[in-house]
Structures are given as structure tokens and as C-alpha cells.
N, C-alpha and C positions, 0 to 999 in steps of 0.2 A: 170043752177045750182041746183043741188038736194043734200040738205044737211040734214039727218035724224039723230035724235039722239036718243038713248032710253038707259036705264039703265039696266045693265046688271043683272046678278045672284046676284053678291056680291054690298055691297053699295057704294064703293068707285072707281066703275068700269063705264065709259061711251064709249059707243059704238058710233062711228062718221061714217055714210056711206056716201061716196059722190059720185059723179060724175060730170062731165063738167068741171066748172072752178070755183074756189073759189072766192068769191067778199067779200068787205067790209060786205056787208049785210049779208052774212052768217056767219061771225065772231059774229055779234050782235047775232044772233040766237043762237050759242052752245058755246060761251064763259060764258055766264051766267049759264049756266049748270055747267061747268067745275068750274067756281068759287064757285058754292053753294057745289061743294062735296069737294071742298078745306075747306070752312067755316067748314063743320060739320064733316068731318073726316079728316083733317090734310094734305092729299096726294089725288091725284088721279091716275087713270091709265087709261091709253084710247087707245082702238080699234080704229085705223082709217084706214075702209074700202074702199078702192079705186076701183071705179067699171067705165070704160070709163072715167079716171081722164084726166083733161088737166091742171092741176097745178093751179095756182093763178094771176089773174090780179095784178096789181100795188098797189093797194089800200089794197086789202088783203093783199099782203106779207107785208106791213108796219105793220097792225093789228098783223100778224103773229109775227112779229119782238118784237113788243111792248108787245104781252102776253107774249111770252119766256124770256124776260127780267124779266118781273114784276114776273111771277114765275117760275123762274130757280129753286128753289129749293122745290116745290109744286109738281113736276109730279114724279112718281116713277116708274114706266114702260109705254113705248108707243109700242104698237104692230101694225106695218105698213102692210095692207093685200092689194096686189096688181097685177098686172097682164105684166108690162110692164119693160122693164130693167132701165130706167130712175129713176124709183119709188124705186126700189133696192139702187140706189145709192143715193137717198132723205134720205134714213135711216142714211146712213154716213153720210152725210152732216148734218143734225139735231143732231147729238151727239154734237156737242162743245157748243151747245144752251141751254143744260139741264144738269142736272144731271140726268135725268134718265136712267134706261137701255132702249135701242131701239133696235129693232130688227125687219127685215123684213122676210114678209111669202109672198110666191107665193099663187095664189087664191086657189090653190090644198090643201095648206095649211092649210085652215081658222081654220079650228077644233083645231089645234095646236097652233094656235096664241090664239086662244080663252083662251085654258086652259093654255097658258104659263102668258099670261096679268093678269089672274085670282087666279092664284098660289099662295100659302105661301111664 
């Protein structure tokens, strides 16, 4: 699994680039970055960029659920950029677990996703 996090141009936006299958260890890497943004800015916006993404293992799914419950109100927007039909469905699946606005963007719309997640 490859997970990279990088700060975007605005201070409350985190870009998370993933490929392969997410693991519990991956959550240990990027959750502290998200929580730091929440501490510093009150809310976070996330660009979740999936390339050759294969989902989560069970331990990572549990970490994701815990994170979602803990930060239900702390995420403003989630832009999901992907390349597979099931990833589009994943955006709809996520909506009940967060107050965030969630949108899926095809890989060809990556710049639109960045603009949307960073827009006022």
C-alpha cells in the first residue's frame, strides 16, 4: 500500500493519495495529520485521491469506522478522485457517516476536485 499525505495550498485541506489496499498502519500515518488540522482549524477538507486502489483490509475498515464516529462533525468536504465504478459508489456509501459534503470525481476531473475541495 502506498499512502502519501501532503498539505494543499489552503491550511485546512489535506490531500491523501492512496493505491493498493489500505491497512491499519496507513491510518496511523494519515489520521494524526487530519487530527492536527482539526485542532488547528476546527474543520478539515480532504482530497482522497485513489489510483489503482483496492479498498481496505478488515483492520483498516475498523480504523475508518472509529475515525468516522470520532470526527463526524469535523470534516467539511471530501472530494474522492478515482477511476473505477465501485469507487463512485463508495462516495454515496460514505455520506451517512459524516456531515461533510462528499463528491466523487473521475480521474479526468482531478483539477475540478481540487478546486471544489478548496473553494469557499
